[in-house]
C-alpha positions in Angstrom: 287.7 127.7 -48.7 287.6 125.4 -45.7 286.5 127.9 -43.0 282.6 127.8 -42.8 282.6 131.3 -41.3 284.5 132.7 -44.2 282.2 130.9 -46.6 279.1 132.5 -45.0 280.7 135.9 -45.0 281.6 135.6 -48.7 278.0 134.5 -49.6 276.5 137.3 -47.5 278.8 139.9 -49.1 278.0 138.8 -52.7 274.3 138.5 -52.1 274.1 142.0 -50.6 275.8 143.3 -53.7 272.7 142.2 -55.6 270.5 144.1 -53.1 269.4 140.9 -51.3 268.5 141.1 -47.6 270.5 138.4 -45.8 269.7 137.3 -42.2 270.6 134.4 -40.0 267.9 132.1 -38.4 268.3 129.3 -35.9 265.3 127.3 -36.9 262.7 126.9 -39.6 260.0 128.2 -37.3 262.0 131.4 -37.0 262.2 131.6 -40.8 258.4 131.1 -41.0 257.8 133.9 -38.5 260.2 136.2 -40.4 258.2 135.6 -43.6 254.8 136.4 -42.0 256.3 139.5 -40.5 257.6 140.7 -43.9 254.2 140.0 -45.4 252.3 141.8 -42.7 254.4 145.0 -43.0 254.3 145.3 -46.8 251.4 146.7 -48.7 249.2 144.2 -50.5 249.8 143.6 -54.2 247.7 146.0 -56.2 245.9 144.8 -59.3 245.6 147.5 -62.0 242.2 147.0 -63.6 241.5 148.3 -67.1 238.1 149.7 -68.1 236.8 150.6 -64.7 235.7 154.0 -66.0 233.3 152.2 -68.4 229.8 150.9 -67.7 230.4 147.4 -66.4 228.4 144.4 -65.3 228.0 144.0 -61.5 230.7 141.2 -61.3 233.1 143.3 -63.3 232.4 146.4 -61.3 233.0 144.4 -58.1 236.5 143.6 -59.3 237.3 147.3 -59.6 236.2 148.0 -56.0 237.8 144.9 -54.5 240.9 145.2 -52.3 243.1 142.2 -52.7 244.1 140.2 -49.6 247.7 139.4 -48.8 249.0 136.1 -50.1 251.9 133.8 -49.2 252.6 131.1 -51.7 254.7 128.2 -50.4 254.8 125.2 -52.7 256.9 122.2 -52.1 257.1 122.3 -48.3 256.8 119.3 -46.1 253.2 119.0 -44.9 254.0 119.8 -41.3 256.0 122.9 -42.2 253.3 124.2 -44.5 250.7 123.6 -41.7 252.7 125.7 -39.3 253.2 128.5 -41.9 249.5 128.5 -42.8 248.5 128.7 -39.1 250.9 131.7 -38.6 249.4 133.4 -41.7 245.8 132.8 -40.6 246.6 134.5 -37.3 247.5 137.6 -39.2 244.7 137.5 -41.7 247.0 136.4 -44.6 246.0 133.7 -47.1 248.5 130.9 -47.6 248.4 128.2 -50.2 250.7 125.6 -51.7 249.1 124.9 -55.0 246.7 126.5 -57.5 249.2 129.3 -58.6 247.4 129.7 -61.9 244.4 131.1 -60.0 246.6 133.8 -58.5 248.4 135.1 -61.6 247.4 138.7 -60.7 250.0 138.8 -58.0 251.4 137.1 -54.9 252.9 139.1 -52.0 255.4 136.5 -50.7 256.9 133.4 -52.4 258.4 131.2 -49.7 260.9 128.5 -50.7 263.7 126.4 -49.3 266.9 126.2 -51.4 268.7 123.0 -52.2 272.0 124.8 -52.3 273.9 128.0 -52.4 277.0 129.3 -54.2 279.1 131.7 -52.2 281.2 133.3 -54.9 278.1 134.8 -56.5 275.6 134.9 -53.7 273.4 132.5 -55.7 270.6 130.2 -54.6 270.1 126.8 -56.2 266.4 125.7 -56.4 265.0 122.5 -57.6 262.2 124.0 -59.9 260.7 120.9 -61.5 257.3 122.0 -60.0 255.4 124.5 -62.1 253.8 125.7 -58.8 257.3 126.6 -57.5 258.4 128.3 -60.7 255.2 130.5 -60.7 255.4 131.3 -57.0 259.0 132.5 -57.3 258.3 134.5 -60.5 255.0 136.2 -59.7 255.7 137.2 -56.1 256.7 140.7 -55.1 259.0 139.4 -52.4 260.8 136.1 -52.5 261.9 134.7 -49.1 264.2 131.8 -49.4 265.7 129.6 -46.7 269.3 128.5 -47.4 270.5 125.6 -45.1 274.2 126.4 -44.5 275.1 122.7 -44.9 274.3 123.1 -48.6 276.5 126.2 -49.2 279.4 125.7 -51.6 282.2 128.2 -52.5 282.0 127.9 -56.3 279.6 126.4 -58.9 282.2 123.7 -59.6 282.0 122.6 -55.9 278.2 122.4 -56.2 278.5 119.5 -58.7 277.4 117.0 -56.0 274.2 119.0 -55.3 273.4 119.2 -59.0 274.0 115.5 -59.6 271.7 114.8 -56.6 268.9 116.8 -58.3 269.3 114.9 -61.5 269.2 111.3 -60.3 265.8 110.6 -61.8 266.6 112.1 -65.2 266.6 115.7 -66.6 265.5 118.3 -64.2 264.7 122.0 -64.0 267.3 123.7 -61.7 267.1 127.5 -61.2 270.1 129.6 -60.2 268.7 132.7 -58.5 270.9 135.7 -57.8 269.2 138.6 -56.2 265.8 140.2 -57.2 264.8 140.4 -60.8 266.5 143.2 -62.7 267.0 144.4 -66.3 268.6 147.3 -68.1 267.2 146.5 -71.5 264.9 149.5 -71.6 266.8 152.7 -72.5 269.7 151.2 -70.4 267.9 152.2 -67.2 268.1 149.6 -64.4 264.6 148.4 -63.5 263.9 146.1 -60.6 261.1 143.5 -60.6 260.3 143.5 -64.3 260.6 139.7 -64.8 260.2 138.6 -61.2 260.4 139.7 -57.5 261.1 143.2 -56.4 262.9 142.0 -53.3 264.9 138.9 -52.3 265.3 137.9 -48.7 267.7 135.1 -47.9 267.5 133.4 -44.5 270.7 131.4 -43.6 269.6 128.5 -41.6 272.0 127.1 -39.1 271.4 123.4 -39.7 
């Protein structure tokens, strides 16, 4: 498929079939603003504490009464991009961090990433996931917002060979293929969303 417009239309169609939200952005700053807006409008992740009905020590009791703040996890960004995102988050009272995911295993509102590629025929994102921080951020967040530069979009997985080879130049890697939000029908054949990962996937098509 040589027509870029048709390629974008195919990717958008397939991604929406997986219940992904697909939008166009003209700049990375627009993508950052979109992410912060989504975080501000959603309810904060709720931690379900066990044993709060029991007699607890003061520190444990404080956990039961605490209301978690909203969190955006954005590992792997260029320092200047992360700085802009963190500033935007701070202006809305949202915590933003790039590392230390193991300290936030109770839940992250938004995981923000930039994809290394996209596959139009399945609406799939290709993410270089060598970093544990990135793997945790994209698995533990309630909402995954991912920027897809349109220059990296390919029609089929076969045509993405150049992207995959580029990600493996320094030896074996960890590449994730992400298609929509997490879903399973293992339990009583009932479709459940968000069991093994995010409840929502937002894909921002960046006109680069």
